[in-house]
C-alpha positions, -999 to +999 in steps of 0.1 A: +525-241-080+495-258-064+462-240-057+451-258-025+447-228-003+447-199-027+419-183-046+424-180-084+453-157-093+432-131-111+419-119-077+453-104-071+446-078-098+416-062-081+437-061-050+464-042-068+438-019-083+423-013-048+457-002-035+462+022-064+428+040-060+444+070-042+467+075-072+439+070-098+419+096-078+447+121-080+447+149-105+470+138-133+474+173-146+496+183-117+533+181-119+538+144-109+549+114-129+516+095-124+523+067-148+558+058-137+547+061-100+519+037-107+542+012-124+567+014-095+540+010-069+522-019-086+554-036-097+568-033-061+536-047-047+537-076-072+573-084-061+563-080-024+534-105-027+555-129-048+582-128-021+556-135+006+543-165-014+578-178-021+589-176+015+557-191+028+559-220+004+595-227+013+588-226+050+558-249+047+579-275+028+607-273+054+583-275+084+557-298+068+559-330+089+570-311+120+539-289+116+516-320+116+534-335+146+533-303+166+495-299+160+489-335+168+509-337+200+510-303+216+473-294+216+463-313+247+449-282+264+440-247+252+471-231+266+495-255+249+474-252+218+478-215+218+516-217+221+516-243+194+496-221+171+517-191+178+550-210+173+539-228+141+525-196+125+556-177+134+576-204+115+555-208+084+544-171+084+508-177+076+479-179+100+457-189+071+478-220+066+477-229+103+439-224+103+434-245+071+455-273+086+434-272+118+402-274+097+417-304+078+426-321+111+391-314+125+376-330+093+399-360+097+389-365+133+425-359+145+416-329+166+386-317+186+370-283+184+381-273+219+417-282+210+415-262+178+404-230+195+437-225+213+456-231+180+435-205+161+440-179+188+477-185+189+480-183+151+470-146+153+500-140+176+524-159+153+514-140+122+525-107+138+561-118+134+561-107+097+552-072+107+580-071+133+606-082+107+594-057+082+594-029+107+631-035+115+639-018+081+666-042+069+656-033+033+691-024+024+700-060+025+673-069+000+694-075-031+720-094-010+693-117+003+679-123-032+714-131-045+723-155-016+689-172-017+691-176-055+726-192-053+715-216-025+685-228-045+704-234-078+738-244-065+727-270-039+713-304-047+699-309-012+662-304-008+665-287+026+692-263+014+672-254-017+641-246+004+661-225+029+675-207-002+640-201-014+630-188+020+659-162+019+651-154-017+615-147-008+624-126+021+647-106-001+619-101-026+597-088+002+622-061+011+630-054-025+593-049-032+591-026-001+619-005-015+603-001-049+569+008-033+586+033-010+606+049-038+575+051-060+554+068-033+581+092-021+569+121-044+534+119-029+548+134+004+544+168-011+514+161-034+485+180-020+455+160-036+469+128-023+476+142+011+440+154+013+427+120+001+448+102+028+433+125+054+400+109+048+415+076+061+411+090+096+378+072+094+388+040+112+357+020+100+366+028+064+402+018+071+391-015+086+368-022+056+395-015+030+421-036+048+396-065+053+387-065+015+423-063+004+434-091+028+405-113+016+417-109-019+454-116-014+447-140+015+476-127+036+472-105+066+510-103+068+510-088+033+485-062+042+503-052+074+536-050+055+521-026+030+506-005+058+541-002+074+555+008+040+529+036+038+536+046+074+573+048+066+565+075+041+545+094+067+512+090+048+491+075+075+488+083+113+493+057+139+456+051+147+448+046+110+476+021+107+463+002+137+428+002+122+442-011+089+460-040+107+427-048+125+409-050+092+436-074+080+428-097+109+391-098+098+400-103+061+422-133+068+392-152+081+381-157+045+407-185+039+393-205+068+358-201+056+368-213+021+386-243+036+355-253+055+332-254+024+322-289+017+336-303+050+317-315+080+299-294+106+329-294+129+351-279+102+325-252+096+324-246+134+362-242+135+362-215+107+333-198+125+354-196+157+381-179+137+357-153+124+341-147+159+374-144+176+389-119+151+357-098+147+351-097+184+386-086+190+382-057+166+349-047+182+364-047+217+393-025+207+375-002+182+367+025+209+401+019+225+424+024+195+439+055+211+449+035+242+464+008+221+483+035+202+496+049+235+508+014+246+526+008+214+543+043+216+555+035+251+571+002+240+586+016+207+618+036+202+615+074+197+636+097+175+633+132+191+662+144+170+640+142+139+609+163+132+579+165+109+574+137+083+609+123+089+601+116+126+568+100+117+584+079+091+610+067+116+587+060+145+552+049+132+563+016+114+576+002+146+546+015+166+522-001+141+541-035+143+541-033+181+504-023+183+496-053+160+514-077+183+499-061+214+464-062+199+467-100+192+484-110+224+460-092+247+430-105+227+442-140+230+450-137+267+415-122+273+396-147+253+415-180+259+398-186+293+365-184+274+373-211+249+344-231+262+320-203+256+332-201+220+325-238+216+290-234+231+283-204+208+293-220+175+275-253+184+244-232+189+249-213+157+259-244+137+243-274+154+255-309+143+234-326+116+211-352+132+221-387+122+197-406+099+198-442+112+182-456+081+204-437+056+232-457+040+260-434+030+290-444+010+323-444+028+345-413+023+381-406+031+387-396+067+423-383+067+429-369+033+416-337+017+428-311-008+437-286+020+469-306+027+481-306-010+502-274-005+523-291+022+533-324+006+549-339+037+516-335+056+496-347+026+517-379+025+514-384+063+476-381+061+475-404+030+495-430+049+468-429+076+441-434+050+460-464+035+461-479+070+424-473+073+418-492+040+441-519+053+422-524+085+391-532+064+410-558+044+421-573+077+385-574+089+376-592+057+401-619+063+395-622+101+357-625+096+360-651+068+347-685+080+371-714+076+370-737+046+340-760+049+325-743+080+307-765+105+272-752+099+243-777+098+212-760+112+193-733+093+203-708+119+240-717+116+238-715+078+220-681+079+248-668+103+275-678+079+258-663+049+253-630+068+290-630+074+296-634+037+274-603+031+294-583+057+326-592+039+312-581+005+302-548+021+337-543+034+351-550-001+329-523-015+344-499+011+379-510+001+372-503-035+359-468-028+388-459-005+412-473-031+399-450-058+399-420-035+435-425-023+449-430-058+430-399-070+444-379-041+480-391-047+475-382-084+466-347-075+496-345-052+518-356-081+508-325-101+527-302-078+565-300-072+578-329-051+612-336-038+629-369-047+621-383-012+585-372-015+581-386-049+595-420-038+571-420-008+542-412-031+550-441-054+554-464-023+519-454-011+504-461-045+520-496-044+508-503-009+473-492-018+472-514-049+485-545-030+459-541-002+432-538-028+445-569-046+444-588-013+407-578-009+401-592-044+417-625-035+395-628-005+363-618-023+369-636-056+389-666-042+385-676-006+348-665-002+335-684-032+354-715-021+340-713+014+305-708+000+308-738-023+321-760+005+291-749+026+266-756-002+281-790-009+282-799+028+319-809+025+339-818+056+376-815+063+396-838+085+405-826+120+442-826+112+437-806+080+412-782+097+438-774+124+466-768+099+445-746+075+431-726+104+466-721+118+478-708+084+447-685+080+452-671+115+489-666+109+484-648+075+457-626+091+480-617+120+509-608+097+486-587+075+474-569+107+510-563+118+518-549+084+488-525+084+496-514+120+532-508+108+519-485+082+497-466+106+524-463+133+555-460+111+568-490+129+595-509+110+596-537+136+560-548+127+569-548+090+601-568+098+580-594+117+559-600+086+590-605+064+607-628+089+577-651+092+581-664+056+599-696+064+575-706+092+545-700+070+560-720+041+567-749+064+531-750+073+521-749+037+545-778+029+528-797+057+494-793+039+509-807+007+526-836+026+493-845+043+475-844+010+500-867-007+496-893+021+458-893+021+451-888-016+441-924-020+418-925+010+385-940+003+363-911+014+333-894-002+342-863-024+379-869-015+392-853-048+369-823-045+380-817-009+416-821-020+412-795-047+395-770-024+421-775+003+450-770-021+434-739-037+426-725-002+463-728+008+475-714-025+454-682-021+465-678+015+501-681+002+494-653-024+479-631+003+510-635+024+531-628-007+515-594-011+517-588+026+554-595+024+558-570-005+540-543+015+563-549+045+594-547+023+581-513+009+578-500+045+614-512+053+628-497+021+610-464+029+624-463+064 
């Protein structure tokens, strides 16, 4: 399992210890099976958290590319961004993942900060879906879901079916863990020291703090809210305490966004700050109004007047907490969404952009790829493809800026201009080399995690494309550029007919390479097909060069043999560049 978004696993154990503090504080001398209860509680919690992780991983893999497309296309304004964030988070069951994806897109320049605010606000609504599912008490189906999900995963060879099986399996584990925790805590209903201890949880500030710390450790507000509902189902906590705990979970989940922004640009840090401000401000607004929020959730939740005492509380409060959690996040979003511009202004004041140093020369860095995407391979591959196209555009610029063989430069100013162009091409080649290394390193890290057969094939294809583009850059910098430089220094001239033919070939190869790179960026097979189908036309032009050389080889002209050698080598290198372009295009067509 990859570690892209998660903190190291050992942090789960302090979280388990935090939850078991009420038991550890209890008097073990009383008539209660303290050890077996602790084992049941912690074991159930471990299964619950593992189920959350399994289900979330499966959903992310199923919704990978769709998630990226949704975020890229449906965030044109703050309202559509809010709906997109809510819908996406409801599907993948993790507001942390949605926020981390947004931070990654901000870093890649694919999304602006105002667009991101709506998505972040909507993510808080989407994450309440888990609490709603848990509150429906379908725990009796837990073992059935585990069995069905297990069979789907192991019996099917189709990747999608396996991931849906994993999703059902994880959901079953969630309910199974809830059952184990509920059974383990049942004796505590009549255990006086524990009841007295839980009475202290009426302090809403303490409840918010405990939930925030626990959520920061497990990095899942849904997990915290689920555990709160389990405790409420045993009648251990009143409604207002349950609401306060769910509010604390909203604050704790901000830690993931902060971690994701570390080492990124200022806009990524601003995005995570918006998440913190939004969640903390929401809690501050509702802190004195928890009782009203509780009354609203009671009004919209089913009642069980036929029950009394603890049984009634256990039946009613879980649904009330889930509804209060949804109500809290929906109202907060509706209140604050119109003030998205104010959030942008505030974070830009708190974290101003770094002033650009015009004299500083910084090495090129990847724009579209970062480790935040590694947990969703489909998105990581899409982003890497954009980075490969970015590398390819630099290779295209190298070829398009390259002067023709034996450039017509006589005056000192003309010579200086051509040599300045040579320097620009060398600088572009340095950037190509840096991006080449970064892309291959990123694809190598992606390979460490589990990939489907289709994802593995695509990863290999991207490695091949990256290598071919880098080889084309080498042909330009080590072949064409030295030839042009030698011809310039030797003041060689090429006949008008040959000049026209060579320039036509160079323009054609450059155009086909550009089509190929644009095909990578746009996922357009027609552009790739154009590069493949031009083979015969290009080879006809190259044959014309050879025929012309054969006819004029014996011409009595100064430096004729040297010019002949340069012309033939120039055409041969252009032919090799087209050959690699053709291979890249075929890779695209095979992938499609």
